N, C-alpha and C positions, 0 to 999 in steps of 0.2 A: 939214405938220401931219397929213395923212392917213397918211403913212408912220409917224409916231410912234404914232398910234393903232393901226395894224396891228401894230407891234412890241409894243405893250402888250398887245394881244389875244393875240398869239403867246405872250408870257410868261405870261399868265393861263391859256392852254391847257396849257402845260407844268406850271404849278402845279396845275391841275385834274387832270391825269394823275397827278401824284405824290400829290395828295390822295386820288384814287380808289384808289391802291395801298394807302394806310393805311386808307381807309374799308372796303375789302374784305379786311381782315386775317383774317377768319374764312373767306374763300372760298379756292378752289383757287389755287395759285401761278400757274397759267396765266392766270386771270382778272386777277390783280393785274398780271402782266406785260403783258397786252393793254391794261389801263387806261393804263399808262405809255406804251406804244407808240402807242396812239391819240392821246394828248395830244401826243406828240412829232411824229407825222405831221401832225396838224391844225395844229400850230404851224409846221411846215416849209411847209405849204401856204399859210398866211397870210403868212409871211415872204417866200415866193417871189413874191407879188403886190406887194410893196413895192419901191421903187427900190433901197434898200440890199441887199435880198435878191436882186434880179435881178443886181446887180453882183457879189455874193458867189458866186452860182451860175455866172455867166459866168467869174469868176476860177477857180473849181473846174474848169470845163470846159477852160479854157485850160491849167491846170496838168496835167491828164491828157494833153492833146495834147502838151505840152512833154515830159512824162515818156516818151511813146511815141517821141519823136525822139532821146532820149538814146542814146548808143552805150555799152551796158553791157559790162563786161569779160567775157571768156570764162571758162569754168570753170578752165582752166589758168592764166590770168593771176591769177584770184582766189586760187587755191591757192598760187601762187608769192609773191604779195604777203603773204598770211597767214603763210606760212612765214618770210619775211624779218622781218615784224613780231614774230613769236614769238621768232625767233633774236636779234633786237635786244633784246627785253625780257629774255631770259635773260642775255645779255651784260651789259646794264646792271645787272641784279640782282647778278651776280657781282662786277662792278667796284665797286658801292656797298658790297657786303659786305666786300670786301677793304679799301676805304678806311676803312670803319667799324671793322673789326677792327684796322687799323694805328693809327688815331687812338686807339682805346681802349687799345692797348698802350702808346702814347707817354704818354697821360695817366696810366696806372697807374704807369709808371716815374717820371714826374715827381712824382707824389704819394707815392711810396714804397710803394705797395701791391703792385707787381709785383717779382719777384726776378730 
């Protein structure tokens, strides 16, 4: 129950930050931005103290660690793969254009529009 209250308070803090943005409509844009930022940071702080928030932040931390363990392709591999994909896309476009033009010619001859 306490976690649900914390999440509700976090939601209300976000709403308060957004409301501050509109309340300060005559103020400088920086103040309006700070209003939303403070609301979001305060909400994140409240969510972090809840059990779902702790699980979410732990998941984020594990995701970053997993991304660091990934074996990313080299620049050469990336360029080669990109080149193959572009070449395949051009080849398929030409093939589909030829098929479309051929079918259009056949339909034109069958309907008597083509000579």
